[in-house]
C-alpha atoms as one frame of an Amber mdcrd trajectory, in Angstrom:
protein
-101.633-119.511   1.166-101.246-116.016   1.901-101.167-115.912   5.268 -97.875
-118.227   4.902 -96.494-115.841   2.707 -97.028-113.097   5.175 -95.834-114.960
   7.984 -92.554-116.034   6.086 -92.009-112.100   5.159 -92.397-110.854   8.116
 -90.019-113.263   9.937 -87.093-112.626   7.227 -87.575-108.515   7.846 -87.368
-109.067  11.592 -84.246-111.439  11.026 -80.477-110.310  12.182 -77.376-109.244
  10.706 -74.953-109.345  13.297 -77.601-108.927  16.041 -79.032-105.557  14.244
 -82.185-106.068  12.311 -82.667-106.456   8.755 -85.531-103.952   8.787 -83.427
-101.242  10.170 -80.513-101.983   8.099 -82.616-101.837   4.717 -83.747 -98.371
   6.270 -80.450 -97.397   6.818 -79.401 -98.369   3.142 -82.600 -97.129   1.768
 -82.130 -93.627   3.490 -78.351 -93.141   2.453 -79.010 -94.427  -1.265 -82.034
 -91.889  -1.505 -79.499 -88.921  -0.274 -77.014 -89.784  -2.719 -79.712 -90.076
  -5.415 -81.711 -87.092  -4.611 -79.587 -84.318  -2.381 -78.803 -82.492  -5.870
 -82.297 -82.256  -7.085 -83.497 -81.768  -3.087 -80.913 -79.029  -2.518 -81.775
 -76.809  -6.004 -85.971 -77.530  -5.334 -85.283 -75.709  -2.137 -82.553 -72.887
  -3.341 -85.492 -72.055  -5.940 -87.695 -72.038  -3.125 -85.434 -69.595  -1.144
 -85.235 -67.506  -4.174 -88.406 -66.920  -5.011 -88.246 -65.784  -1.838 -85.729
 -63.373  -2.091 -87.287 -61.909  -5.524 -90.485 -60.799  -3.448 -87.861 -58.632
  -1.713 -85.340 -57.154  -4.881 -84.819 -57.728  -8.284 -85.393 -61.211  -9.976
 -82.290 -61.123 -11.429 -81.216 -61.550  -7.541 -83.106 -65.140  -7.738 -80.146
 -66.139  -9.359 -77.481 -65.266  -7.820 -79.244 -66.147  -4.135 -79.865 -69.802
  -5.968 -76.259 -69.835  -6.897 -74.570 -68.696  -3.260 -77.090 -71.253  -1.133
 -77.163 -74.545  -3.227 -73.964 -75.877  -2.122 -74.142 -75.207   1.353 -77.641
 -76.113   1.411 -76.804 -79.578  -0.066 -73.918 -80.393   2.365 -76.539 -79.011
   5.380 -79.204 -81.585   4.085 -76.730 -84.627   3.564 -75.935 -83.697   7.432
 -79.288 -84.230   8.325 -79.810 -87.115   6.113 -77.034 -89.240   6.863 -77.823
 -88.705  10.448 -81.355 -90.122   9.838 -80.125 -93.066   7.991 -77.138 -94.154
  11.173 -79.609 -93.750  13.591 -81.840 -96.338  12.414 -78.913 -98.736  14.012
 -79.686 -99.124  17.338 -77.537-101.926  18.126 -74.135-100.507  16.042 -74.611
 -97.095  18.107 -74.884 -98.795  20.983 -71.293-100.594  20.836 -68.698 -99.170
  23.465 -65.423 -98.103  21.619 -63.465 -96.543  24.350 -63.863 -97.941  28.081
 -61.900 -96.568  30.982 -62.196 -96.736  34.673 -61.376 -93.728  37.063 -61.827
 -94.390  40.050 -64.680 -95.744  40.580 -66.087 -94.141  38.001 -66.377 -95.641
  34.526 -65.720 -93.781  31.467 -67.650 -95.220  28.099 -67.722 -93.645  24.638
 -70.293 -95.641  22.271 -70.519 -95.037  18.517 -73.489 -93.158  19.219 -71.502
 -90.639  21.091 -69.649 -89.953  18.276 -71.623 -89.954  15.929 -73.922 -87.067
  17.355 -70.999 -84.762  18.404 -69.527 -85.152  14.722 -73.372 -84.508  13.393
 -73.579 -81.870  15.346 -70.466 -80.439  14.210 -71.271 -80.664  10.758 -74.936
 -79.127  11.330 -73.809 -75.931  13.144 -70.890 -75.473  10.453 -72.879 -75.880
   7.194 -76.072 -73.594   9.141 -73.516 -71.002   9.642 -72.288 -71.126   6.405
 -75.680 -70.915   5.070 -76.282 -67.997   6.960 -72.975 -66.503   5.400 -74.117
 -66.921   2.038 -76.973 -64.984   2.790 -75.335 -62.424   3.946 -73.343 -61.777
   1.156 -76.363 -61.986  -1.011 -78.217 -59.179   1.180 -74.803 -56.700   0.992
 -74.435 -57.812  -2.897 -77.749 -56.556  -3.601 -77.271 -53.347  -1.776 -74.035
 -52.359  -2.875 -75.095 -53.203  -6.383 -77.945 -50.385  -5.402 -75.233 -48.170
  -4.176 -73.212 -48.588  -7.391 -76.474 -47.825  -9.221 -76.992 -44.711  -7.239
 -73.837 -43.429  -7.591 -73.687 -43.422  -3.479 -69.901 -43.502  -2.956 -70.402
 -43.586   0.930 -72.012 -46.753   0.685 -69.776 -48.353  -1.863 -67.064 -47.933
   0.814 -68.944 -48.710   3.448 -70.712 -51.777   2.557 -67.740 -53.983   1.703
 -66.005 -53.416   5.265 -69.573 -53.622   7.248 -70.174 -57.317   5.616 -66.707
 -58.279   6.252 -67.061 -57.546  10.101 -70.497 -59.069   9.930 -69.220 -62.709
   8.814 -66.256 -62.387  11.581 -68.749 -61.992  13.937 -71.042 -64.865  12.802
 -68.043 -67.284  12.595 -66.759 -65.846  15.889 -70.511 -66.882  17.035 -70.441
 -70.337  15.684 -66.687 -70.885  16.901 -67.998 -70.409  20.597 -71.137 -72.754
  19.737 -69.225 -75.512  18.601 -66.937 -75.188  21.291 -69.426 -75.386  23.762
 -71.624 -77.867  22.410 -69.522 -80.311  20.648 -66.728 -79.946  22.865 -68.314
 -79.075  26.321 -66.282 -76.144  26.787 -67.260 -73.736  29.697 -67.901 -70.820
  27.345 -68.103 -68.252  30.386 -64.818 -69.648  31.716 -63.174 -69.735  28.209
 -63.868 -66.155  27.686 -62.512 -65.111  31.222 -59.695 -67.067  30.928 -59.090
 -65.009  27.494 -58.882 -61.960  29.847 -55.538 -63.227  31.472 -54.442 -64.386
  28.151 -55.770 -60.987  26.264 -52.673 -59.081  26.314 -50.522 -61.624  24.862
 -53.338 -62.131  21.754 -53.722 -58.374  21.698 -50.053 -58.062  21.293 -50.031
 -60.653  18.681 -52.764 -58.783  16.838 -51.901 -55.451  17.443 -51.220 -54.608
  13.686 -54.107 -56.527  12.597 -56.252 -53.985  15.104 -54.332 -51.083  14.455
 -55.865 -51.589  10.287 -58.803 -52.294  11.572 -59.309 -48.798  13.273 -57.655
 -47.097  10.234 -60.104 -48.709   7.967 -62.896 -46.688  10.388 -60.951 -43.569
   9.947 -60.838 -44.009   6.621 -64.156 -44.274   6.121 -65.502 -41.468   8.369
 -62.835 -38.710   7.795 -62.952 -39.637   3.972 -59.531 -38.902   3.052 -60.080
 -40.784  -0.478 -63.388 -42.954  -1.874 -63.027 -46.002  -3.916 -62.541 -44.589
  -7.575 -60.182 -42.465  -6.434 -56.687 -41.913  -8.024 -54.300 -41.414  -5.106
 -50.338 -40.652  -4.609 -48.231 -42.196  -1.696 -44.837 -41.156  -2.006 -44.094
 -42.589  -4.964 -46.923 -44.853  -5.386 -49.476 -43.738  -7.614 -52.892 -45.695
  -8.500 -56.698 -46.036  -8.207 -58.233 -47.191  -5.115 -60.247 -50.699  -6.088
 -61.324 -51.772  -2.399 -60.864 -50.831   1.511 -60.870 -53.299   3.458 -60.762
 -53.731   7.206 -56.942 -54.891   7.098 -55.510 -53.236   3.901 -56.348 -51.232
   0.532 -55.575 -51.741  -3.054 -54.695 -49.868  -5.598 -54.391 -50.668  -9.121
 -51.343 -48.462 -10.420 -52.146 -47.491 -14.360 -49.950 -50.305 -15.850 -52.324
 -53.044 -14.251 -50.579 -53.474 -11.305 -52.036 -54.172  -7.534 -50.519 -52.776
  -4.660 -51.751 -54.040  -1.138 -51.273 -51.149   1.572 -51.553 -51.644   5.025
 -54.758 -49.196   6.129 -52.493 -47.574   9.157 -49.885 -46.898   6.299 -52.299
 -44.583   4.364 -53.518 -42.833   7.522 -49.781 -42.339   8.684 -47.883 -40.705
   6.323 -48.923 -38.221   3.485 -51.211 -38.868   0.759 -52.359 -36.994  -1.954
 -55.674 -37.258  -3.585 -55.012 -36.810  -7.127 -58.800 -37.407  -7.905 -59.917
 -34.410  -5.647 -57.086 -31.896  -7.616 -57.776 -29.743 -10.305 -54.362 -30.563
 -12.034 -52.013 -33.248 -11.740 -48.059 -32.680 -11.174 -45.519 -33.964 -13.427
 -42.026 -33.622 -12.436 -38.398 -34.846 -13.325 -34.915 -33.912 -13.008 -31.997
 -33.666 -14.841 -27.851 -32.055 -14.070 -25.052 -30.430 -16.057 -21.361 -30.766
 -15.255 -19.846 -27.474 -13.104 -18.306 -25.295 -15.671 -21.554 -23.649 -17.811
 -22.025 -20.089 -17.414 -24.773 -18.510 -15.494 -26.073 -16.540 -18.382 -26.091
 -20.462 -20.102 -28.059 -21.682 -17.460 -30.532 -18.968 -16.879 -31.059 -19.175
 -20.658 -31.292 -22.932 -20.758 -34.364 -22.340 -18.056 -35.912 -20.012 -20.107
 -36.331 -21.653 -23.152 -37.020 -25.452 -20.931 -39.918 -23.052 -19.399 -41.001
 -21.521 -22.642 -41.204 -24.991 -24.334 -43.296 -26.868 -21.718 -45.852 -23.917
 -21.217 -46.313 -23.995 -25.448 -47.178 -27.441 -25.428 -50.747 -28.356 -25.904
 -52.249 -29.809 -22.907 -49.884 -28.307 -20.047 -51.119 -26.056 -17.334 -49.882
 -23.379 -15.141 -47.891 -23.196 -12.910 -44.832 -24.135 -14.450 -41.384 -24.465
 -12.973 -37.944 -25.020 -13.957 -35.826 -24.134 -10.934 -32.044 -24.969  -9.836
 -32.158 -27.227  -7.061 -29.300 -28.320  -5.259 -25.334 -28.941  -5.996 -23.835
 -32.681  -5.333 -20.266 -32.926  -5.767 -19.903 -32.893  -9.569 -23.006 -31.523
 -11.017 -25.721 -28.696 -10.836 -29.404 -30.254 -10.602 -32.295 -28.870 -12.188
 -36.030 -30.172 -12.613 -38.531 -29.201 -14.195 -42.487 -29.074 -12.934 -45.642
 -28.410 -14.853 -49.008 -29.757 -14.403 -51.844 -31.239 -16.654 -55.598 -31.113
 -15.950 -57.522 -33.319 -13.814 -58.971 -34.890 -15.620 -56.928 -34.819 -19.177
 -58.867 -32.644 -20.948 -61.461 -34.652 -24.042 -59.178 -35.552 -26.994 -55.754
 -35.654 -25.522 -53.383 -38.478 -23.732 -51.804 -38.043 -21.078 -48.880 -39.980
 -21.493 -48.440 -38.716 -24.935 -48.114 -35.130 -23.253 -45.296 -36.293 -21.131
 -43.199 -37.592 -24.134 -43.713 -34.919 -25.656 -42.158 -32.548 -22.515 -39.589
 -35.106 -21.962 -38.287 -35.497 -25.660 -38.379 -31.513 -26.384 -36.399 -31.179
 -22.964 -34.011 -33.622 -24.077 -33.276 -32.207 -27.569 -32.570 -28.567 -26.095
 -30.699 -29.706 -23.176 -28.818 -31.841 -26.034 -28.008 -28.467 -27.815 -26.882
 -26.630 -25.121 -24.358 -29.532 -24.066 -23.154 -29.846 -27.604 -22.662 -25.868
 -27.517 -20.854 -25.939 -23.929 -18.678 -29.517 -24.454 -20.040 -30.974 -21.826
 -21.185 -34.573 -21.661 -23.914 -34.817 -19.377 -27.723 -35.646 -20.647 -31.113
 -35.635 -18.316 -31.462 -38.301 -15.940
């Protein structure tokens, strides 16, 4: 009786569905279902294993960071491997010809297995490069955190740029790998061909290349560092990040400015952090007809008022700058300590000087019958 049941089971399993053995179909379905059910637990388990290895080379808190960065790409890579294993159980299905063409005496045939192999290789390379990219991201984050802890400003600037360059090289290698392995592109011939088209590419990427080398100039010459306050023309802000194409400045009002690196090295830039003081200036104009003695007295009073303001430091200048068509233009320049003295507020000092200057000029305007206030 047992022999009869075994015979029936074997015959059932060896039966075919569309020329495909039932056993092969069951194996395929089983692997797919198992992948759907176990992909997340397996990827988390693998990420935790990698995190435990990472903790041996860094602090314990970095294990969670490594797991968060690698769990998703690891899951995608694992899925790709298992789905490829599942579809390879269907031998008859994979041998189905989906494209056939005669080219002279040669016959070109493309089977489902050819498409599956190329698609698998494409996804395998893509997700493998992504995993390596996330590992590189983790390594640089750990080193950057140590640089901040040790207040190593050189490394704070260098590591983000080097990370971007390394990841760019990694993805470039990945693209060439895909072109050569998946699409059968002759890479040496492609590189040789790029020598001809390189001029056009270089012209198209001229600005990016200039910004890239400008970034290295900034890092080597160090006109400023991350965290410094700089002034570029009328723009003033704190350096937040130096990239291989642009630098980001955060203004006092919270606005974020993205400036090309070549602009930073091609214009006069003032590093306010390296200075002991910060220069503040504003201009105002008066109508013609005011006596010379009155203008001199006004300049003297403005200078005395500014000098007596708490927090203001020398040098202080009130100068008669220029003539315009209808007005005399004067400017008031003074300095504030950098960093500002403890207990003082730079904005309040600026406001105090401006209001007092407005008051003095208004009195002179009223006494001399003019109608022009500071601008």
